[in-house]
N, C-alpha and C positions, 0 to 999 in steps of 0.2 A: 420851703425855698421858693423864691420868686425869680423868674427870668426877666432881666431888664433889657437885654439886647442879644441878637443872634446874627452872626456874620457867616454866610455860607460861601465857602471857596471851592476850588476844583478838587483839592485833596484834603481839606481840613474844615471843620466846623467849630466856630468859636462862640461860646455862650458866656454872657455876663450875668451872674446870678448873685443873690444875697439871701441871707437868712431872715426869716420873718418871726422867729421865736421871740417871746417877750423876755425870757431869762435863760441862763445857762447854769450848769452845775460846775462848781469849783472842783478840780481833780484832787486838791489837797484835803479839804474837809468835807466835800460832798454836799455843801450848802449852796442853794441856788442864789444867784445874784443878778440884778438887772441894772446895776450902776455902771454906766458907760465910761470907759477910760479913753479909747481912741478907736479908729478904724485902720485896717491895712489890707492890701491886696495879696491874694494867694492864688497861684496858678497850678491847676491840677490836670492830669491826663485821665480821660475816661475811656470806656469801651468804644470802639469804632461803630459808626452808623453808616450802612450802605457803602462800605469800603472806604470811608473817609475818617481820618483821625478826629477826635473830639477833644477840645481844650476848654476847661472851665476857668473863667476869670472870676474868682469868688471874693466877695467883699466880706471880710471877717471882722467881728467886733472883739475888742479886748475889754474885759470887764474888771471891775474892782471887787475884790472879795470883802464882804462886810464882817467877817469873823475876825476879831482881834487876836484870837488864839491860833489862827492859821499861819503857816509859814509863808504862804503866797500872798503878795499884795495885789497882783493882777494876774489874770489868766486869759487865754484865748479860747473862745467857744469852739466846740467840736460838734459837727452835724452828724447825728447818728446814721450809721450805714452808708456814710459818704466819705468822711474824712477821719484821719488819725494824726497823732502828733508827728511832726517832722516828715510826713509823707508827701510825695509829689505825684502820687497816683490815688485814684479813688479806691475804696475798698473792693468794689466789684472788679475793677481792672487788675488789682493785685491778686485776687482770688483766681481770675482766669489765667494769668501768667503763671501762677503757682501750679495749676493743673497741667499746663503745657510743660513746665519744667519737670514735673513728676513723671509724666508719660514719655517725654522725648529727651530730656536731659538738656545740656547747655547748648552745644553747637546746633543740633537739629531743632531745638526749641526756638533759638534765635532766628533761624531761617524761616520757619513757619510763622513766627510772630510778625516778621517783616512782610510776609505775604498777606497777613490778616490786618495790616495797617496798625500794628502795635509794635512800633520800633523799640527794640531793646537789644541787649548784648548777652552773651553767655554768662559773664560774671554776675550780672544782675539776677539771672535765673538761678544760678547756683546759690547766691545769697538768700533768695527766697526759700530754697529748700532747707538751707541751714537754719533759717529763722523759725521753721516749723517746730512745734513742741514735740518732744520725744514721747511716743505713746507708751503707756504703762504696760508692762509685760504681764502683770498679775502673778498668780502662783504658777510655779514651774515644777510639777512633781517628777517629770521625766526630762532630764537635761542631757543634751549632747555637747561635747567639747572637742575641739580640734584646733590645731595651730595653722597659721598662714604666714607667708613671708611678706614683710613690708619691703625689705631689701634682701634678696636671696643670699643666703650664706652669712648674713650679718645681723639683721634685725628681724625678729619674729614677734607675733602677737597671738592672742587666743580669742577665738570666737565661740560664743555660747549660743546654743540653738534649742528652742522648745521642740521636743520630739513629737508632741501632739499636733502642733500647728505648722511645724517645719519653718518657723520664722526666727530670725535672729533675736536674741534677748539682750545681749550685752557684748562688748568687746573689751578685753583686758589688754593692758599696755605691753605685757610680756607673756612668756610661757613658763614662768617660775611657779614652783609648787606653793610658795607662801601666798602669792597673789591669788591663785585659784582657791586656796583654803580660806582666805579672808572673804572672798565673795560667797563661798558656800556657808560660812557662819552667819552671814546676813540673810540667807535664804534657807531656813531650816525645813522648808516643806519639800525639799528635794529627796526623793525616795529611790530613784534609779539614775545612774550616770552611765551614759553610753560614750565610750572613749576608744582611742587606739591603744597601742601597747607602750606608749611613752611613759617613762618612769616618773616624770614630774607630775603628770596628771594623776597617776596612781597614788603618789605620796600626798598630793594635795587633797584628793578625795578621801583618803584615810584620815587625814588630820581635820579637815573642815566639815566632813559629813560622814562620820563613822556609821550612821544608821542607814546610809544609802547602799544599794547593791550596785556593784560595778559590772558592766557587761561590755562585750566587744561588739562593735557595729558590724553590719553584714558585709560591707565592702572590705574591711580589713580581714574578716574571716575568710572570704573567698580569695583575697589576695595572698594571705598566708598559706592557704591550702594549695593554691597554684604553685607557689614557690616550693613547698614541700614535695609535691608531685614531680616537679622539674628536677629537683635534686636527686630524688630516688631514681628516676629514669636515667639521669646522667651517670649515676654510679653503676647501673646495670645495663648500660648501652651495649656492651659486648654480648650479653645474653640475648638481646633482642634482634641480633643479626640473623638468627636462624629463620628461614622462610616459613611462613604459615601454611597450613594445609588449605589450599584454595580450590581443591577438586580439579575440575577440567582446566581451569586457568593454569594450574601448576603443571599439568601434563603438556600444555602447549608452550611452556617456557623453553628456551634453548637449553639443551643438555650438553653442550660442548664443554670442553675442559676450561675454556676461558671464562665461562659464566660462573665464576666462583662467588665467594662471599662478598668480594669487593664490588661486584656488578649488581648486587641486590640491595634494596633499601631495607629498613627495619621491618617492613611488612612482607618481605619476600618477593616483591615485584621488581622487575628489571629497572635499573635507573635510566631515565630518559636520555641522559648524555651518552651512556654506554650504547644504548640502542641506536642512537643517531650516528655515533662513530662507526659502529659495525656496518650499518647500512651504507654509509659513505665509502667505506673500505671496499665493499662488494661492488659498488658502482664504478670505482676507479680501476679495480683489478680484473673485472670480468672481460672476456675477449670481445673485441668490436665485431660488429655485424659484417664488415667487409672482410676481416680476417677469417671469420667463420665460413663465408661463402667461397673464398679462394684457398682454403686450407686443404691438406691432403685428405682424400676420402679413404675410408677403411677398405682393405682388400683381404681376400682369403688366400689360402696357400696355393690354390690352383691358378690364380690369376697372376698376371705379370704386372709389375709396378709400372705405372704410367702416370704422367702428370695430370692432375685434375683440370687444370686450366691451360689451354694451348693458345698461344698468341698467334694470330695469322701473320703470314709473311707479307711484307710490304709489296704492293703491286708494282710491276715493271711496265715501262712505256715502250711501245714499238716505234719504228721509224716511219710508219705510214702517216699520211697526212691527216688521218682522222684523229690521231692523238688519243685513242681510246685505250684504257688500261687493259692488259691481258690478264686472263685468269691465272691464278697461281697454279703451278704444276702439282 
């Protein structure tokens, strides 16, 4: 390529370039041709430089194919590692945007691309992800299968996972046994199928891969065990109300008649609500400090009953000019 002109702006760099190759390869018959038909302009976006967008104004040649057996009469030349058919970005910029889309997704990728002077939208980034070729899964000797909801309660699909790499292998359109069996017939290398207790997966594995061994995954084993233990404990809940032998803690527990089986939990410990209620009851009904100080004092048989608290008589005032109170009689 040859740069003919460069225009440097505040936020953008424009380059006028053209190809200097003598010939180009026809994409139909792969024969090289140098017979010129015409020129046309093609504008491409490239990776930014120093925080500025880069625009390429490329002068492209349209050549005539010299092969009479070829279906193409003319074709446009493509510059290797720079252009591709119908693209408005260079190959390098497309690869960079694809990496951003894979790491960040649509919305976040569009925001960071704008900060990096690569203006795009989330839909473009999602299209770049969809355009990537699906990687080959290879042989899957140990397969994991489970369902997931596309629309909860109505539409379900099936995901297949390689249990060695823990990566998704394929997605089936539904969770029917026939669909799963058809996939297994196309993959006879499957030797172990890790599944839940759904009947459709069981029937599909028996039909499509009779040589495979079916096992339950660890999560469903623990989940089923927890449900079984909960059912057993629920049936024998009345037997678990007896307090356990806690040694010193059991001796310190209240022994009143109110502390019955309803006041203890399944481990024999007092219920927190019952303990708080009893404590509050004692605080309300215990005698006040003032009533205790002024209450009757205990007397023996030899003593005479007398009031514990004697209020003094009010003072009397004399007729003298000093107006001083006289002592009580």
